[in-house]
N, C-alpha and C positions, 0 to 999 in steps of 0.2 A: 567428333563435336558431341558433346554433353547435351540432349535433348534437354535435359531440367534446366538449363539456364537459359533456354527462349522460354519454358513455361513458365519460369521466374517474374515474366513480364506481363504474364496473363493470358498467353497462349494454351487452348487445350490439346490433346493429344493428336486430334484430326488434323486441326489448324497447323502444327508443328509438321506433319507427315506429309501434307500439300504443300506448304510453302520449301520445304527441304528440297522434295521433289521437283518442284518448278524450278529450283535454284539449278538443277542438275541436269533438267530435261531442256530449259529454255522456255522457247513458244512452242504450247502443245495444245492438243484439244483434251477434251475431258475422258475420251476413251483412251488415250495415251496415257494419260494420268491413272487409270485404272488397271492399267498393266502393270504399272511399275508399284503401286501400293494397295494393299489389302483392305480396301473398303468399298461400300457400297455406291454407287452414282450419286443416291440423294444426299449421302452424308460428304461426298466429295463437293456437291454442290453448296451445300450448308456452310463446309467449311470454307471453300472460296470467297461467298457473300459475305462472312464473316471478315475474312482475311482483305476483302477489297474495301470494306468499311473501317478498316484499322490504315488502309494505305499501303498495304503488304502486297496485295496481287492487282494485276491492271489486266484488260484484254484488249485484243485486236479484232476485226473482222475481215476474215479473208475468204472469198467465195461465198459470201452469206454464213462462214462457220466461224464461230467464236474459238481464238486462240488465247490461251492464259500464259502470263509470265509473273514472275516473282519480281517484286520491286527491289531497288538496290539494299542490300542487306544494313547500311548506313540509316534505313529508315527503321530499324528498330532501335536504334538511339534517339531517335525523333519520337518514337513510341512511349520510350522511356520517360523523356522529356515532358511529354504530354501528361502522361500520369501522373510526375510529379506537379505540373501545374494545375492539374486538378484535386492532387491531395492538397496542395497549399490554400486553394479556395475552400474545400472542405475543412481545413483546419481553422481558416478565418472564421467561416461560419460558425463552427462548433465553438470558438472563442468567445464567438457573442452571444452564445445562449447559455455557457456555463456558468453567469451569477444567476441566472433566471432558476436553471436545473437545481443549483446549491441550495437556494432559498427553497423549493418546493421538497427538497430531501429533508432539510431540517426541520421543514413543516409537518413531518409524516414521521418523521421517527430521530431519538436523542442520538447525538453524536456519541460513538462508543468506538474505544482502543483499547488494545491489552498489551502488555509488555512485561519483561521480565529481566531483572537485572541479578547479576550474579556477582558474588565475591565483595570485596571492601570498597572496589572502585565502583561497582554499580551500587552500593549503598550511599556513597559520596553523589552519587547522580541522584538519587531520589530526594537527598537533604539540599542539595544545591536547587533542585526543582521546589522544595519549600519556600526557600528564597525568592525564587522567580515568580512564583504565585502570590507571594507577598499576604496572605491569608493565615489566620488562626489554624493551628494544628491540633487535633484529637486523636491521644492514643490509646488502646484498649490492650490491656494485658502487659505494661511498659515494664523490663526487665533490668532497666539501667546498664545494657550492653554496651551500647555504642560510645558511651564516655569512656568506658575503660580500653575498649579494642581500638577505638579511633580517637585517641586522646588530644591529640594536636589538631586534628581537623574539627574534630566536637569544639574546641575550645573559640576557634575561628568563626563555626558558624554560630555559636551561643554569640558572640560579639554582633555578629551581624545580624542575628535574629532580634536582638534587643533595640538595635539601632534604627529597624523597621519598624518597633512596636508590635512583632509577632509574638500572638500569646500561644502558651503550652496549655492544655485542658488534656489533662493526664489521668489515667486510672491506672496505677501501678499493680503490678502483682503484691500480694499480702506481703511476702518476704522483703520488701523494701522500706518498711515502714521505720522513720527515724533517720532513714539514709540522706546523705547530703544531697543526691540527685535529686530527691523528692520537693527540694526547697529553692529552686532557681528562680532569678527574676524573672516576671511576668509569667509565672506559672501557678496556675490553678490545679491541686492537685488530691486525688482520692484514693482509697486501696480496695481494691476488689476483694468479697469474701474468697477465701481457700478455695472453696469448690469451684471456683470460675478460673482458676490458675490455668494456664493454656501454654504452649511452647511457640505460638503465634501471637506478633504482636502486630497489632492492626492500627494503621495510620491514616487518618481522614482528612484532609484538607482539600480546599477549591472543590474541584469536580472529580478529586482523584480518591482511590482507595486503594492501599499498598498493604498487602499482607506479609510480613516480614518473617522469616524463618531463620533460626541461627542454628549450625551446624557446627559446633564448636565456636570459632571465632571467624567462622565464613556464614556471611548472611545470603540467604536468596530472597528477591524482592519480587512479588507478583503485582503490579499495578494494573488497576482497572481505571478507565478515564471515561466517567459517564455520570453525568450530574444527579439523574434519578437514584441512581445506586449510592452515589456518595451523601445524598439527602438522607434516605433511608437508614444508612449506617449512623448519621449524625444522630437520626433518632432515637435507635438502637444505644448508641452513648448515651443519650438523655435519659434513658430508661436504667441504663447500670449504675449512673451517675446517682439514682435518687436510692438506690439499694446498696450504696458503699458509703464508706466512711474516711 
């Protein structure tokens, strides 16, 4: 028998030693137990008391002497069922206080998440999230890559964006001046000074900041979900907007 299986239901090593010894020996005195297992008398009594509380050991008195015996092993199943009931009660209690706990957390610190989306499908996930959030999107350092690499997806995205009245506010890389991509419907566009050129394209919308890095035609998107961070990036966008044309 694997003692670890019994340990999993909450029995200690000394309790397992006493219980399994009693199963083999039957009704015995503590002295007989001491001969069978290598535990001090006090440790055996402690284990017996705990096993008695769990209903796994009982005793009878003969000639003023206590004889201990193990309960039917089926009692182990009852022990597990009792633990399940206790856990279910705890689960119900915790579920009741979770809404209050969430309120306390949100009052102490802003909600934050971080995600990484890799490849074209990952980029599509980000753009679909823009539509889901249904708020204007701010871009810093746009290089007009997605309309070329994801031509058909971008066309569908644009149709839905316009239908939902989601506006682009874009600071393009200076190399894109006079390009068609800079004159889309519901787009407000300016061009960054040449010295501000960057390989990263920063997307800001709702409470999201997404840093997009293009390696050839394959994007890697790093998304942070945090309202305070998104608001600070929007302020940065506003500052850059003033110095762009």
